[in-house]
C-alpha positions in Angstrom: 0.0 0.0 -0.1 1.3 3.3 -1.0 2.0 6.0 2.0 0.1 9.0 1.8 3.5 11.2 2.1 5.0 9.4 -0.7 2.1 10.2 -3.2 2.6 13.8 -2.3 6.5 13.6 -2.4 5.9 12.1 -6.0 3.6 15.0 -7.2 6.2 17.3 -6.0 8.7 15.8 -8.5 6.3 15.7 -11.4 5.5 12.1 -10.9 2.4 10.0 -10.5 2.1 6.8 -8.2 -1.1 4.8 -8.2 -3.2 8.1 -8.1 -2.6 11.8 -7.6 -2.5 12.9 -3.7 -5.5 14.9 -2.7 -6.4 17.4 0.4 -8.1 20.6 1.3 -5.9 24.0 2.1 -8.7 24.8 4.5 -11.2 23.2 6.6 -12.3 26.2 8.8 -14.8 26.8 11.4 -15.1 23.3 12.4 -14.1 21.4 15.8 -10.9 19.4 15.5 -13.0 15.9 15.9 -14.8 17.0 12.9 -12.0 18.0 11.1 -10.4 14.6 11.7 -13.6 12.9 10.5 -13.9 15.1 7.5 -10.2 14.1 6.6 -11.0 10.3 6.7 -14.2 11.0 4.9 -12.4 12.3 2.0 -9.5 9.9 2.3 -6.9 13.0 2.1 -3.2 12.6 1.9 -2.1 15.9 3.3 -3.6 18.3 6.0 -2.9 22.2 6.2 -2.9 23.7 9.7 -3.3 27.3 9.6 -1.0 29.4 11.8 -1.2 33.2 12.8 2.2 34.7 13.3 1.1 38.2 13.2 -0.5 37.4 16.5 1.8 35.3 18.3 0.7 35.6 21.8 -2.8 34.5 20.9 -4.7 31.3 21.4 -5.2 30.7 17.8 -1.0 30.3 17.2 -0.4 28.1 20.1 -3.4 25.9 19.1 -2.2 25.6 15.4 1.2 24.6 16.9 -0.4 21.7 18.8 -2.7 20.5 16.0 0.5 20.2 13.9 2.2 18.4 16.5 -0.7 16.0 16.8 -0.9 15.1 13.0 2.9 14.9 12.8 3.1 12.4 16.0 -0.2 10.4 15.5 -0.9 10.4 11.8 0.5 9.6 8.5 -0.5 12.7 6.7 1.8 14.9 4.7 1.7 17.7 7.2 1.7 21.3 5.9 2.0 24.7 8.1 -0.1 27.3 6.5 0.8 30.9 6.9 -1.2 33.9 5.9 0.3 35.7 2.8 2.2 39.1 3.0 -0.2 40.9 0.7 -3.3 39.2 2.1 -2.3 40.2 5.8 -1.2 43.6 4.7 -4.7 44.3 3.5 -6.2 42.7 6.7 -4.1 45.3 8.6 -4.7 48.4 6.9 -7.3 47.6 4.0 -6.7 47.3 0.1 -7.5 51.1 -0.3 -5.0 52.2 2.2 -2.3 49.8 0.7 -2.9 51.2 -2.7 -2.6 54.7 -1.3 0.8 53.8 0.4 2.0 52.2 -2.8 1.5 55.5 -4.7 2.4 58.1 -2.1 4.5 56.5 0.7 6.0 53.4 -0.7 8.6 53.1 1.9 6.1 52.7 4.9 4.5 50.0 2.7 7.8 48.4 2.3 8.6 48.4 6.0 5.2 46.8 6.6 6.0 43.9 4.3 9.4 43.5 5.7 8.3 43.2 9.2 5.6 40.5 8.4 8.2 38.6 6.5 10.4 38.6 9.4 7.7 37.4 11.5 7.3 34.4 9.4 11.0 33.8 9.3 10.9 33.5 13.3 8.3 30.9 13.0 10.2 28.7 10.4 12.9 27.3 12.7 10.4 26.3 14.9 8.3 24.4 12.0 11.6 22.6 11.3 12.0 21.6 15.0 8.6 20.3 14.8 9.0 18.4 11.8 6.3 19.8 9.6 6.6 18.3 6.0 6.0 21.8 4.1 4.7 25.1 4.2 1.8 26.8 2.3 1.7 30.4 2.0 -2.1 31.4 2.0 -2.3 34.6 -0.3 -5.5 36.7 -1.9 -3.6 38.5 -4.6 -6.4 38.8 -7.3 -9.9 39.0 -8.0 -11.8 37.5 -10.9 -10.7 40.1 -13.2 -7.1 40.1 -12.1 -4.5 41.1 -9.5 -5.6 44.0 -7.2 -2.3 45.9 -7.9 -0.6 46.2 -11.0 1.9 43.6 -12.1 4.6 46.2 -12.1 3.8 47.0 -8.4 3.7 43.4 -7.2 7.0 43.0 -8.9 8.5 46.0 -7.1 6.6 45.6 -3.6 5.6 42.0 -3.0 7.9 39.8 -5.3 11.2 40.6 -3.2 9.7 39.7 0.1 8.3 36.8 -1.5 11.5 35.9 -2.9 13.0 36.0 0.6 10.3 34.0 2.2 10.8 31.1 -0.5 14.5 31.3 0.1 14.2 30.8 4.0 11.8 27.8 3.5 14.0 26.3 0.9 16.9 26.8 3.6 15.0 24.7 6.0 14.4 22.0 3.4 10.8 22.0 3.2 8.8 22.4 0.1 6.5 25.6 -0.4 3.2 25.8 -1.6 1.5 29.0 -2.7 -2.4 29.9 -2.8 -4.1 32.8 -4.1 -7.9 33.4 -5.0 -8.8 34.9 -8.5 -7.0 35.2 -11.9 -3.3 35.2 -11.2 -2.3 34.4 -14.7 -0.6 38.1 -15.3 1.9 37.3 -12.5 1.9 33.4 -12.6 5.2 33.3 -14.3 6.7 35.6 -11.5 5.4 33.0 -8.8 6.6 30.1 -10.7 10.2 31.7 -11.0 10.3 32.2 -7.5 10.5 28.4 -6.6 7.3 27.6 -5.3 6.7 24.0 -5.6 2.9 23.7 -5.8 0.6 26.5 -6.6 -3.2 26.3 -5.8 -6.2 28.3 -6.8 -7.5 28.7 -10.3 -10.9 28.8 -9.0 -13.6 28.2 -11.9 -11.2 28.0 -14.7 -12.1 25.9 -17.9 -10.0 23.5 -19.5 -8.8 25.7 -22.3 -7.9 28.4 -19.5 -6.0 25.5 -17.8 -4.1 24.5 -20.8 -2.8 27.9 -20.8 -1.8 27.7 -17.1 0.0 24.1 -17.9 2.2 26.1 -20.5 3.4 28.3 -17.9 4.1 26.2 -14.8 5.2 22.8 -16.7 8.2 21.5 -15.3 8.3 24.4 -12.4 5.3 23.8 -10.0 2.8 21.3 -9.4 -0.8 22.2 -10.0 -3.3 22.1 -7.2 -7.1 23.5 -7.0 -9.8 24.5 -9.5 -12.8 22.5 -8.5 -15.6 24.7 -7.2 -17.8 23.3 -4.4 -21.0 24.9 -6.0 -22.3 22.2 -8.0 -25.7 20.5 -8.4 -27.1 17.1 -8.9 -27.4 18.1 -12.8 -23.8 19.1 -13.2 -22.4 15.8 -12.1 -22.0 14.6 -15.6 -19.9 17.6 -16.5 -18.0 17.5 -13.1 -16.7 13.7 -14.0 -15.7 15.1 -17.4 -13.8 17.8 -15.7 -12.1 15.4 -13.3 -10.8 13.2 -16.0 -9.6 16.2 -18.2 -7.9 18.2 -15.4 -6.1 14.7 -14.2 -4.9 13.9 -17.8 -3.7 17.6 -18.3 -1.6 17.7 -15.1 -0.8 14.2 -13.9 2.6 14.0 -15.7 3.7 17.3 -14.6 2.6 17.4 -10.9 -0.8 17.3 -9.7 -2.5 17.3 -6.2 -6.3 17.3 -6.4 -8.2 19.9 -4.3 -11.0 22.1 -4.3 -10.6 25.7 -5.3 -10.1 26.4 -1.4 -13.7 27.8 -0.8 -14.9 25.8 1.8 -17.6 26.4 4.5 -19.3 24.0 6.7 -22.3 24.3 4.6 -20.4 22.9 1.8 -19.3 19.5 3.4 -21.9 17.4 1.4 -20.6 18.7 -1.7 -17.1 18.5 -0.7 -17.3 14.7 0.3 -19.3 13.9 -2.7 -16.5 15.7 -4.9 -13.6 13.4 -3.4 -16.1 10.4 -4.0 -16.1 11.1 -7.4 -12.4 11.5 -7.7 -11.6 8.4 -5.9 -14.2 6.4 -7.8 -12.4 7.7 -11.2 -8.9 6.8 -10.1 -10.3 3.3 -8.8 -11.9 2.7 -12.2 -8.7 3.7 -13.9 -6.4 1.3 -11.7 -9.1 -1.7 -11.8 
């Protein structure tokens, strides 16, 4: 029987074992017991635990470390620590409107904010290495459906240098690094892949033609993860099954981890479980 960790490691190397690994980037607003139960129902290979280094004194930060430790010591999941992205955290703290104003009028102040947030994440990394996590996930929100929230030029000037340093630090402790963003990140995707991310997650709702363009950009540089919406109805099942097969065929030889687009809410549990059931059925049929 193939180990969960081995499936993920193979995908990171652009290889496929018996089937692609699978797992969600967020199972929020559920108790620990409910998350464990849901991970079992999904037959997940990986688990992501969100940490909050910008508020290190609060209970959520230490609860996250305790949860990571539990998965590492008592399960066979590929265990990933999730850290809020630099841009997302900046607009959480000061709002998008203020961030854009700083970029245009007081850029040095915005640079200091990003640098301080990056340093807080670096302080957590050595702790994660000692803990024994298998990887690190940067959970950001760089774009909406029409494209990045700031221009590609401003992204490259302000966000990219700090992200590059963060990627370097994660690689320095010997861990693979995953990246998530909502929205249409295609205009900056090449920049992200060249930073050295091992996996890029997102691409919510993108059709197969759009995904073919994504494959051209990330092929040989990063594994693909995400895309599948949880907002489907019973009459969508036929097209959903076709999409499961098409996306797998597109990415299985270049690195593929099955996942939803990350839009999980407790109200979507039924569809999430159904989506994973179809995924497993698809591959069990293929391997029969």
